[in-house]
C-alpha positions in Angstrom: 1.4 14.9 0.6 -0.7 14.0 3.6 -2.5 10.7 4.1 -5.9 12.3 3.4 -4.7 13.6 0.1 -2.9 10.3 -0.9 -5.5 7.7 0.2 -8.5 9.5 -1.3 -11.6 7.8 -2.5 -12.5 8.4 -6.2 -15.1 7.1 -8.6 -12.4 4.9 -10.3 -12.3 2.7 -7.2 -15.8 1.5 -8.0 -16.1 2.1 -11.8 -12.9 0.3 -13.0 -13.5 -2.9 -11.0 -17.2 -2.9 -12.1 -16.2 -2.4 -15.8 -13.6 -5.2 -15.5 -16.2 -7.6 -14.1 -18.9 -6.6 -16.5 -16.6 -7.0 -19.5 -15.5 -10.6 -18.7 -19.1 -11.6 -17.9 -20.4 -9.9 -21.1 -18.0 -11.8 -23.3 -18.9 -15.1 -21.7 -22.6 -14.5 -22.0 -22.1 -13.5 -25.6 -20.4 -16.8 -26.3 -23.4 -18.6 -24.8 -26.0 -16.5 -26.6 -24.5 -16.8 -30.0 -22.9 -20.3 -29.6 -19.4 -19.2 -30.4 -16.1 -20.2 -28.9 -13.5 -17.4 -28.6 -10.7 -19.6 -27.2 -8.8 -19.1 -30.5 -8.3 -15.4 -29.4 -6.2 -16.5 -26.4 -2.5 -16.5 -26.2 -0.9 -19.2 -28.3 2.8 -19.1 -27.5 5.5 -18.3 -30.0 3.2 -17.7 -33.0 2.3 -14.4 -34.7 -1.4 -15.2 -34.5 -1.1 -15.9 -30.8 0.1 -12.4 -30.1 -3.4 -11.0 -30.3 -4.2 -13.0 -27.1 -1.9 -10.7 -25.1 -4.7 -8.2 -24.9 -7.8 -10.3 -25.6 -7.2 -13.4 -23.4 -8.1 -11.8 -20.1 -11.7 -11.4 -21.3 -12.1 -15.0 -22.3 -13.0 -17.9 -20.0 -13.7 -21.5 -20.5 -16.5 -22.1 -18.0 -18.7 -20.5 -15.4 -16.5 -21.9 -12.6 -13.4 -20.4 -14.3 -15.2 -17.1 -14.6 -16.5 -17.1 -11.1 -13.1 -17.9 -9.6 -11.6 -14.9 -11.3 -14.5 -12.4 -10.7 -14.1 -11.7 -7.0 -10.3 -11.5 -6.8 -10.3 -9.3 -9.9 -12.8 -6.9 -8.4 -11.1 -6.7 -4.9 -7.6 -6.3 -6.1 -8.5 -3.8 -8.8 -10.3 -1.7 -6.3 -7.4 -1.9 -3.9 -5.0 -0.8 -6.6 -7.1 2.2 -7.5 -7.6 3.3 -3.9 -4.0 2.9 -2.6 -2.1 3.7 -5.8 -4.6 5.8 -7.7 -2.0 7.9 -9.6 -0.2 4.9 -11.1 -3.1 2.4 -11.1 -4.0 2.6 -14.8 -0.4 2.4 -15.8 0.2 -0.6 -13.7 -3.0 -2.3 -15.0 -2.1 -1.7 -18.7 1.5 -2.6 -18.4 0.6 -5.6 -16.3 -1.8 -7.0 -19.0 0.9 -6.5 -21.6 3.9 -8.0 -19.7 2.0 -11.0 -18.3 0.6 -11.8 -21.7 4.0 -11.4 -23.4 5.7 -13.6 -20.8 3.0 -16.2 -21.3 3.5 -16.1 -25.0 7.3 -16.6 -24.5 7.3 -19.5 -21.9 3.9 -21.1 -22.4 3.1 -24.5 -23.7 1.7 -24.8 -27.2 -2.0 -24.3 -26.3 -4.5 -21.5 -26.0 -4.0 -19.6 -22.7 -7.2 -17.7 -21.6 -8.6 -16.0 -18.5 -8.0 -13.0 -16.3 -6.0 -15.0 -13.7 -2.7 -13.6 -15.2 -4.0 -10.1 -14.4 -5.0 -11.2 -10.9 -1.4 -12.4 -10.3 -0.1 -9.1 -11.6 -2.2 -7.2 -9.1 -1.6 -9.4 -6.1 2.2 -9.4 -6.8 2.4 -5.7 -7.4 0.4 -4.8 -4.3 2.4 -7.1 -2.1 5.9 -6.2 -3.2 5.1 -2.4 -3.5 3.9 -2.4 0.0 7.0 -4.2 1.3 9.3 -1.9 -0.7 7.5 1.3 0.5 7.9 0.4 4.2 4.9 2.6 4.9 2.7 1.0 7.6 -0.6 1.2 5.7 0.8 -0.3 2.5 2.7 -3.0 4.4 -0.6 -3.8 6.2 -2.3 -4.1 2.7 0.5 -6.5 1.6 -0.1 -8.7 4.6 -3.9 -8.7 3.9 -3.1 -9.8 0.3 -0.9 -12.6 1.6 -3.5 -13.7 4.1 -6.4 -13.8 1.6 -4.6 -14.8 -1.6 -1.4 -16.4 -0.4 -2.5 -19.8 -1.6 -2.3 -18.5 -5.2 1.4 -18.8 -5.0 1.2 -22.6 -5.5 -0.4 -22.2 -8.9 2.7 -20.5 -10.5 4.0 -24.1 -10.6 2.6 -26.9 -12.7 0.6 -28.5 -9.8 -2.6 -29.1 -11.7 -3.5 -30.1 -15.2 -5.7 -27.7 -17.3 -4.4 -24.6 -15.5 -2.1 -22.1 -17.2 0.6 -21.9 -14.6 2.7 -20.1 -17.2 0.1 -17.3 -17.2 0.2 -17.2 -13.4 4.0 -17.1 -13.3 4.1 -14.4 -16.0 1.6 -12.3 -14.0 3.6 -12.8 -10.8 6.9 -11.8 -12.4 5.3 -8.8 -14.1 3.8 -7.5 -10.8 7.3 -7.8 -9.2 8.9 -5.9 -12.1 6.3 -3.2 -12.0 6.7 -2.8 -8.2 10.4 -2.1 -8.7 10.2 0.3 -11.7 7.0 2.2 -11.4 7.4 4.9 -8.7 4.6 5.8 -6.4 4.2 8.8 -4.2 4.2 7.7 -0.5 2.8 10.1 2.2 5.4 11.4 4.6 5.2 9.5 7.9 4.0 11.6 10.8 6.9 12.7 13.0 6.8 13.1 16.8 8.1 16.2 18.4 11.4 14.6 19.5 12.1 13.5 15.9 12.1 17.0 14.6 15.3 18.9 14.1 14.3 22.0 16.1 13.3 19.8 19.1 14.2 21.4 22.5 14.2 19.1 25.5 13.8 22.0 28.0 10.5 23.0 26.4 9.1 19.5 26.4 6.2 19.5 28.9 6.5 15.7 29.3 10.2 15.8 30.3 9.5 18.7 32.6 7.8 16.2 34.9 11.1 14.5 35.7 14.1 15.8 37.6 17.7 15.6 36.4 18.0 12.1 37.9 15.0 10.8 36.0 12.7 10.7 39.0 9.1 11.5 38.3 8.0 14.7 40.1 4.8 15.4 38.3 3.6 18.5 36.5 4.1 21.6 38.5 1.0 23.9 38.7 1.9 27.5 37.9 -0.5 28.6 40.7 1.8 27.0 43.3 4.4 29.7 42.6 1.9 32.3 43.6 1.2 30.6 47.0 4.8 30.2 48.0 5.8 32.5 51.0 8.7 34.8 50.5 11.2 35.3 53.3 12.9 38.7 53.4 16.1 39.2 55.5 17.2 42.7 56.4 20.9 43.6 57.2 21.3 46.8 59.2 24.4 48.8 58.9 25.6 51.5 61.4 26.0 55.0 60.2 29.7 56.1 60.3 28.7 59.5 61.7 27.5 57.8 64.9 30.9 56.4 65.7 32.0 59.3 67.9 28.9 59.2 70.0 29.6 55.7 71.2 29.8 55.4 75.0 31.9 53.1 77.0 
């Protein structure tokens, strides 16, 4: 598969991030409009009722600041996922929500864990590790961009600040790493130079023809020069054996 076929823009690159952002904002505005609090639908670790939060908690946010901080990373990373890994993007997103929520339910403190930050850590972790594992230059470059922009997120997988679900961040980070290992993605074949091909012939290489056998540069020879070269013809005359008796002393 060529690069053009692999890195192909589709409507999902815009639609999915847009739907994700609209969904979390709609839920928050609904809470404000109807004066309800949906925090009880978050992940509450190690309880049966808390299991529902595995799929519902990413849509619930505690404040405008919390919502705003998650909006841009969610949109950017989701768009990146669906552009560079379009064939497996939906699978990564769904499994990422499930695994990160489940890990939060297992290791979390006894409190309601809410917000889309766990999904953000899934996406950032997956994109980074998958690019590194692929060793493909475009995907490695994407990994470096993620590190440059969102590298500071790494600190928040540790309990460095009160009121933040570091367990959800850690669960997302681990989930992204696991998915990068086990979900296979098609990687475009790298472009090979002529000398990397099996049927490469040095004698037919126009570039190498500009050097002599000692490696000295002699330049490219113009085919017209061969037509202008003078040709020297040497004749060798032989005596006829019949004329031998006619020789005079």
